[in-house]
C-alpha positions, 0 to 999 in steps of 0.5 A: 733240088741238089741244094736242098739235099745238101742242106738236109745232109748238113742238118742231119749230121750237125750236133746242133741242127737249129744253129746250123739252119739259123746260120744258113738263114742269116747268111741268105739275108733272112731273119731269125728270132732273138735267142729264147730261154731254154724253158720259154715256149713260143711258136717258131716258124722257119721259111727257107728254100721254099720249105716251112717248119713250125714248132714251140722252140727253135729245135722243134721248128728245125726238126719240122722243117727238116721233115718237110724238106725230106718230103719235098725231096722225096716227091711228096708233091705238096711242098713242091707245089708251094715252091712252084706257086711261089716261083710263079708269083715271083715272075708275075704270073700269079700263084693261082695260075698253076693251082 
């Protein structure tokens, strides 16, 4: 959880949080969509560190990701459950075993 707190802190203080999150995702070996024109609207989905964010732009998806990450850290539970399900799936136990 400390790592997620660090990411949240970096995004909260960044001038361009979407650019910071994009660099983090790419450094982690993930994919990021090609740059969109400022007036183009596309559904953007970000999945990073067990948290998902959606929006009609990179900035909106980043804001949603950040909001969901905060909820996860604060113990809302919904996002932690998804992370635990993913962890169990990656160990071969299957996500349904904890739901």
